[in-house]
Residue frames as a rotation matrix with the C-alpha (Angstrom) as fourth column:
MET 1
0.890 -0.443 0.110 65.19
-0.190 -0.578 -0.793 125.33
0.415 0.685 -0.599 127.65
GLY 2
0.565 -0.694 0.447 67.78
-0.714 -0.139 0.687 124.49
-0.414 -0.707 -0.573 130.28
TYR 3
0.363 -0.446 0.818 68.80
0.254 0.892 0.373 121.22
-0.896 0.073 0.437 128.67
VAL 4
0.786 -0.102 0.609 69.16
0.594 -0.145 -0.791 122.94
0.168 0.984 -0.053 125.29
ALA 5
0.835 -0.454 0.312 71.31
-0.468 -0.883 -0.032 125.63
0.290 -0.119 -0.950 126.88
GLU 6
0.562 -0.651 0.511 73.61
-0.240 0.463 0.853 122.98
-0.792 -0.602 0.105 128.35
ASP 7
0.243 -0.441 0.864 74.54
0.797 0.598 0.081 121.90
-0.553 0.669 0.497 124.83
SER 8
-0.524 -0.372 0.767 74.22
0.791 -0.547 0.275 125.22
0.317 0.750 0.580 123.06
PRO 9
-0.377 0.357 -0.855 73.38
0.527 -0.677 -0.514 128.55
-0.762 -0.644 0.067 124.70
THR 10
-0.849 0.035 -0.527 72.99
-0.400 -0.693 0.599 130.10
-0.344 0.720 0.603 121.25
ALA 11
-0.750 0.609 -0.260 70.42
0.161 0.548 0.821 127.48
0.642 0.574 -0.509 120.19
ALA 12
-0.362 0.611 -0.704 68.55
0.928 0.168 -0.331 127.95
-0.084 -0.774 -0.628 123.48
GLN 13
-0.581 0.108 -0.807 68.42
0.088 -0.977 -0.194 131.71
-0.809 -0.184 0.558 122.95
GLY 14
-0.897 0.233 -0.375 67.11
-0.423 -0.204 0.883 131.25
0.129 0.951 0.282 119.42
LEU 15
-0.582 0.702 -0.412 64.47
0.560 0.712 0.423 128.80
0.590 0.015 -0.807 120.59
LEU 16
-0.407 0.400 -0.821 63.41
0.761 -0.348 -0.547 131.14
-0.504 -0.848 -0.163 123.40
LEU 17
-0.764 0.093 -0.638 63.00
-0.301 -0.927 0.225 133.99
-0.571 0.364 0.736 120.92
LYS 18
-0.819 0.490 -0.299 60.83
-0.137 0.340 0.931 131.78
0.558 0.803 -0.211 118.68
VAL 19
-0.412 0.674 -0.613 58.62
0.869 0.493 -0.041 130.82
0.275 -0.550 -0.789 121.63
LEU 20
-0.462 0.195 -0.865 58.30
0.462 -0.780 -0.423 134.41
-0.757 -0.595 0.270 122.83
ASP 21
-0.893 0.127 -0.432 57.49
-0.418 -0.589 0.692 135.58
-0.167 0.798 0.579 119.30
ALA 22
-0.664 0.678 -0.314 54.79
0.277 0.614 0.739 132.92
0.694 0.404 -0.596 118.94
ALA 23
-0.304 0.541 -0.785 53.31
0.944 0.062 -0.323 133.80
-0.126 -0.839 -0.529 122.34
GLY 24
-0.664 -0.022 -0.748 53.40
0.127 -0.988 -0.084 137.51
-0.737 -0.151 0.659 121.53
SER 25
-0.943 0.298 -0.148 51.51
-0.206 -0.174 0.963 136.97
0.261 0.939 0.225 118.29
LEU 26
-0.551 0.767 -0.329 48.54
0.784 0.610 0.110 135.61
0.285 -0.197 -0.938 120.24
SER 27
-0.519 0.362 -0.774 47.58
0.361 -0.728 -0.583 139.10
-0.775 -0.582 0.248 121.41
THR 28
-0.512 0.304 -0.803 46.56
-0.737 -0.636 0.229 139.85
-0.441 0.710 0.550 117.82
PHE 29
-0.128 0.388 -0.913 45.75
-0.774 0.536 0.337 136.40
0.620 0.750 0.231 116.40
SER 30
-0.361 -0.045 0.931 44.52
-0.867 0.383 -0.318 134.33
-0.342 -0.923 -0.177 119.36
GLU 31
0.591 0.688 0.421 42.66
-0.454 0.715 -0.531 131.82
-0.666 0.123 0.736 117.20
ARG 32
0.327 -0.494 -0.806 45.63
-0.928 -0.007 -0.372 131.06
0.178 0.869 -0.461 114.94
GLY 33
-0.714 -0.622 0.323 46.68
-0.681 0.723 -0.114 127.92
-0.163 -0.302 -0.939 116.78
ARG 34
-0.393 0.568 -0.724 45.05
-0.287 0.672 0.683 124.58
0.874 0.476 -0.101 116.19
LEU 35
0.577 0.620 0.531 42.69
-0.761 0.174 0.624 122.96
0.295 -0.765 0.573 118.64
VAL 36
-0.492 -0.746 0.449 44.51
-0.857 0.506 -0.099 120.53
-0.153 -0.434 -0.888 120.92
PRO 37
-0.272 0.421 -0.865 43.59
-0.560 0.662 0.498 117.08
0.783 0.620 0.055 119.54
GLU 38
-0.662 -0.065 -0.747 43.67
0.418 0.795 -0.439 115.41
0.622 -0.603 -0.499 122.96
GLN 39
-0.885 0.259 -0.386 41.41
0.230 -0.478 -0.848 118.02
-0.404 -0.839 0.363 124.56
ALA 40
-0.239 0.892 0.383 37.64
0.965 0.175 0.195 118.45
0.107 0.416 -0.903 124.17
ASP 41
0.303 0.305 -0.903 37.71
0.543 -0.834 -0.100 122.06
-0.783 -0.460 -0.419 125.43
HIS 42
0.418 -0.064 0.906 37.57
0.891 -0.166 -0.423 124.27
0.178 0.984 -0.013 122.32
THR 43
0.982 -0.147 0.119 39.08
-0.166 -0.972 0.169 127.22
0.091 -0.186 -0.978 124.16
ILE 44
0.379 -0.893 0.242 42.40
-0.203 0.175 0.963 125.37
-0.903 -0.415 -0.115 124.50
ARG 45
0.988 -0.106 -0.110 44.64
-0.106 0.041 -0.993 125.70
0.110 0.994 0.029 121.49
GLU 46
0.434 -0.898 0.071 48.29
0.351 0.241 0.905 125.17
-0.830 -0.367 0.420 120.60
LEU 47
0.783 -0.400 -0.476 51.03
-0.620 -0.437 -0.651 126.54
0.053 0.805 -0.591 118.44
LEU 48
0.805 -0.583 0.109 53.82
0.573 0.812 0.114 124.24
-0.155 -0.029 0.987 117.36
VAL 49
0.683 -0.730 0.007 57.23
-0.722 -0.676 -0.149 125.78
0.114 0.096 -0.989 117.98
ASP 50
0.817 -0.253 -0.518 59.39
0.072 0.936 -0.345 122.83
0.572 0.245 0.783 117.05
PRO 51
-0.679 0.213 -0.703 60.14
0.059 0.970 0.237 120.78
0.732 0.120 -0.670 119.13
PHE 52
-0.932 0.308 -0.192 57.58
0.180 -0.067 -0.981 122.23
-0.315 -0.949 0.007 121.54
ARG 53
-0.191 0.944 0.269 53.83
0.723 -0.050 0.689 122.71
0.664 0.326 -0.673 121.82
LEU 54
-0.991 -0.029 0.134 52.79
-0.055 -0.810 -0.584 126.08
0.125 -0.586 0.801 123.23
LEU 55
-0.352 0.906 -0.235 49.43
0.838 0.416 0.352 125.39
0.417 -0.073 -0.906 124.89
TYR 56
-0.998 0.059 0.009 47.14
-0.058 -0.914 -0.402 128.30
-0.016 -0.402 0.915 125.61
GLN 57
-0.301 0.952 -0.048 43.54
0.913 0.274 -0.301 129.12
-0.274 -0.134 -0.952 126.44
VAL 58
-0.782 0.176 0.598 41.52
0.192 -0.845 0.499 131.80
0.593 0.505 0.627 124.68
ARG 59
-0.396 0.657 -0.641 39.33
0.829 -0.044 -0.557 133.63
-0.395 -0.752 -0.527 127.17
THR 60
0.603 0.770 0.209 36.97
0.787 -0.532 -0.312 136.54
-0.129 0.352 -0.927 126.63
ALA 61
0.985 -0.169 0.016 39.46
-0.168 -0.983 -0.071 139.30
0.028 0.067 -0.997 127.37
GLU 62
0.224 -0.963 0.148 42.79
-0.901 -0.146 0.409 137.49
-0.372 -0.225 -0.901 127.45
VAL 63
0.612 -0.215 -0.761 44.96
-0.271 0.847 -0.457 134.63
0.743 0.486 0.460 126.28
VAL 64
0.580 -0.383 0.719 46.51
-0.749 0.095 0.655 132.51
-0.319 -0.919 -0.232 129.02
ILE 65
-0.067 -0.690 -0.721 49.63
-0.703 0.545 -0.457 130.45
0.708 0.476 -0.521 128.35
LEU 66
0.843 0.467 0.268 49.08
-0.524 0.601 0.603 127.05
0.121 -0.649 0.751 129.95
ALA 67
0.540 -0.673 0.505 52.27
0.050 0.625 0.779 125.19
-0.840 -0.395 0.371 129.17
LEU 68
0.312 -0.554 -0.772 55.23
-0.945 -0.095 -0.313 124.68
0.101 0.827 -0.553 126.93
LEU 69
0.566 -0.011 0.825 55.46
-0.289 0.934 0.211 120.93
-0.772 -0.357 0.525 126.37
HIS 70
-0.641 -0.734 -0.227 58.00
-0.575 0.262 0.775 118.99
-0.509 0.627 -0.590 124.38
GLN 71
0.004 0.692 -0.722 56.22
-0.974 0.165 0.152 117.28
0.224 0.703 0.675 121.47
ARG 72
-0.405 -0.210 -0.890 57.36
-0.164 0.974 -0.156 113.89
0.900 0.083 -0.429 122.79
GLN 73
-0.954 0.093 0.285 55.88
-0.286 0.005 -0.958 114.56
-0.090 -0.996 0.022 126.23
HIS 74
-0.623 0.776 -0.100 52.62
0.704 0.612 0.360 112.76
0.340 0.154 -0.928 126.94
PHE 75
-0.576 0.485 0.658 49.84
-0.313 -0.875 0.371 115.33
0.756 0.008 0.655 126.97
SER 76
0.399 0.838 -0.372 47.62
0.036 0.391 0.920 113.09
0.916 -0.380 0.126 129.10
ARG 77
-0.008 -0.476 -0.879 50.17
0.944 0.286 -0.164 112.98
0.329 -0.832 0.447 131.93
TRP 78
-0.929 -0.333 0.164 50.47
0.286 -0.923 -0.256 116.75
0.236 -0.191 0.953 131.93
ALA 79
-0.362 0.874 0.325 46.70
-0.355 -0.451 0.819 117.24
0.862 0.181 0.473 131.68
LYS 80
0.338 0.472 -0.815 45.97
0.534 0.617 0.578 114.88
0.775 -0.630 -0.043 134.58
ARG 81
-0.289 -0.582 -0.760 48.38
0.957 -0.154 -0.246 116.80
0.026 -0.799 0.601 136.78
GLU 82
-0.955 -0.281 -0.101 47.70
0.281 -0.960 0.008 120.37
-0.099 -0.021 0.995 135.64
LEU 83
-0.632 0.752 0.189 44.12
-0.264 -0.438 0.859 120.56
0.729 0.493 0.475 134.41
ARG 84
0.130 0.694 -0.708 42.72
0.551 0.543 0.633 118.90
0.824 -0.473 -0.311 137.53
ARG 85
-0.767 -0.465 -0.441 44.22
0.626 -0.391 -0.675 121.45
0.141 -0.794 0.591 139.94
PRO 86
0.114 0.878 -0.465 41.59
0.907 -0.283 -0.312 123.62
-0.406 -0.386 -0.828 141.69
ASP 87
0.152 -0.112 -0.982 43.24
-0.009 -0.994 0.112 126.81
-0.988 -0.009 -0.152 140.41
ALA 88
-0.783 -0.474 0.402 43.66
0.348 0.202 0.916 125.53
-0.515 0.857 0.006 136.84
LEU 89
-0.687 0.483 0.543 41.79
0.503 -0.222 0.835 127.26
0.524 0.847 -0.090 134.06
């Protein structure tokens, strides 16, 4: 969001509100996002909040936000770094 705020604080605030609204909706509709096409784990889903992908994992009693990635960012690079960490997922 920082780079958006550099150009337009108002646009950054609007984008942040859209992301927070999408994340908040997961407490009621956790399965609403699509399965992440690059990921075989069916508990990992995403919501598209243009131009971002809100990645999250549906667990038994909670939804965990994993990342907010720009749609142009390579998922595989992020996944190699983040999903391989011992404390990940």
